N, C-alpha and C positions, 0 to 999 in steps of 0.2 A: 710474079704475083698473079694469083688466080682471081679474076674479077667475076663477081656474082651480079649479073644485071637483073633488076627487078622485072617482073612480068609486065609486058607491054612497052618497055623502053624502046624507043626508036632512034634516039640520038643521045650523045654524051657531050657535056661541056667540061673542059679542063680549065681550071684556074690555077696558075702558078703562084709561088710565093711572091713574085714580082708583080702580081695582080694582072698579068696578061691572060687573055681568054682565047679559047678555040672551041668550035663546035664541029662535031663529025657524026655521021651515021654510025650506029653500033657496028655494022659490018666492016667499017673502016677504022676500027680502034687502033690498028697498028701505026697510024700516023702520030700517036701520042708516045710511042716508044722513045725513051731517052729524055723525057721531060717529066719531072716529078711535080705533083700538085694534088689537087682535090677534084675528083670527077663527080659531077652532078648528073644523074640519070634523068633523061627527059622523054616525054611522050609528045609527039607532034600532034597538035590539034588543028581544027579548021582555021583557016585565015593565017596560016604560018605562025601561030603562037605555040608556046610550049608549056606543058605542065610538069613541074618538078616531082620526081618520084623517090628521090633519096640521094645520098652522097656517099662516096667511098674515097678514102685516102689512096693515092697512087704513087708508087715509087719509081716510075719510069720504065718498068719491065713487065712484060706480059709472059705468062706461062703458056707454053704450047702443048 
């Protein structure tokens, strides 16, 4: 699956159907391979808080 990240996205949060969550920098998205769920694109703000930029369904596979 080809993921289209929004402009300014620095991190991604994956939420699985079992409600488990993981957050990773955009450059390390390969850690999500093999786990399906919904990716929420995030922009890191000051003070270690995040702003949500959008969501994308994810099937557990990345297109190279």
